[in-house]
C-alpha positions as CSV (number, residue, x, y, z in Angstrom):
1,M,156.6,121.9,115.7
2,D,154.6,119.5,113.5
3,S,154.1,120.3,109.8
4,P,150.6,121.4,108.8
5,C,150.8,119.1,105.8
6,I,147.7,117.1,105.1
7,A,149.2,115.3,102.0
8,S,147.0,117.1,99.6
9,C,149.6,119.2,97.8
10,K,148.1,121.4,95.0
11,L,149.4,124.8,94.3
12,N,147.4,127.8,93.2
13,A,148.8,130.5,90.8
14,D,150.5,132.2,93.8
15,K,152.3,128.9,94.7
16,I,150.2,128.5,97.9
17,C,149.3,124.9,98.7
18,M,145.5,124.5,98.8
19,G,145.9,121.6,101.3
20,C,147.9,123.3,104.1
21,Y,148.0,126.9,102.8
22,R,151.7,127.2,103.0
23,H,153.7,128.9,100.2
24,I,156.0,126.5,98.4
25,E,159.1,128.1,100.0
26,E,157.6,127.5,103.4
27,I,157.0,123.9,102.5
28,V,160.5,123.3,101.1
29,D,162.2,124.9,104.0
30,W,159.9,123.7,106.9
31,N,162.4,121.4,108.6
32,K,165.1,124.1,108.7
33,R,162.9,126.7,110.4
34,S,162.7,127.5,114.1
35,D,159.6,127.0,116.2
36,A,159.2,130.8,116.3
37,E,159.2,130.9,112.4
38,H,156.7,128.0,112.4
39,A,154.4,130.0,114.7
40,V,154.5,132.9,112.4
41,I,153.7,130.7,109.4
42,Y,150.8,129.1,111.3
43,Q,149.3,132.5,111.9
44,K,149.5,133.2,108.1
45,L,147.8,129.9,107.4
46,A,144.6,130.9,109.1
47,E,144.5,134.1,107.1
48,R,145.3,132.4,103.8
49,K,142.6,129.8,104.4
50,L,140.0,132.5,104.8
51,Q,141.2,134.4,101.8
52,L,141.3,131.3,99.6
53,A,138.0,129.7,100.7
54,G,136.0,128.7,97.6
55,T,138.9,128.7,95.2
56,P,138.0,126.4,92.3
57,A,140.0,123.1,92.3
58,D,140.7,123.5,88.6
59,T,142.9,126.5,89.3
60,T,145.5,124.4,91.1
61,S,148.2,122.0,90.1
62,V,150.3,119.3,91.8
63,I,153.8,120.5,92.9
64,T,156.3,119.6,90.3
65,Q,159.9,118.7,90.8
66,A,160.9,121.8,88.8
67,E,158.8,124.0,91.2
68,W,160.4,122.3,94.2
69,Q,163.9,122.9,92.9
70,Q,163.0,126.5,91.9
71,A,161.8,127.1,95.5
72,K,165.0,125.6,97.0
73,A,167.1,127.8,94.8
74,A,165.1,130.9,95.7
75,I,165.6,130.1,99.4
76,A,169.3,129.6,98.9
77,L,169.6,133.0,97.2
78,K,167.7,134.8,100.0
79,K,169.9,133.2,102.6
80,Q,173.0,134.1,100.6
81,S,171.9,137.7,100.2
82,Q,171.3,138.0,103.9
83,L,174.8,136.9,104.6
84,S,176.3,139.4,102.3
């Protein structure tokens, strides 16, 4: 399934991209998810877009390398705990 990315990555305080409305962990892990998982995320995107409509642009920031690495580490920990 295609990524909803529109190449306008700016995160709000909850680490939701204001371009595609995915959480940073959903962005980082997108290519490793199944089509069923993508479908669930796409459903969440519509809800998030409605909830976040009108959010001021000055409350967002570009995704940093540190945030990306932190999200990757969080995903790895979740997967490791599921295997245990």
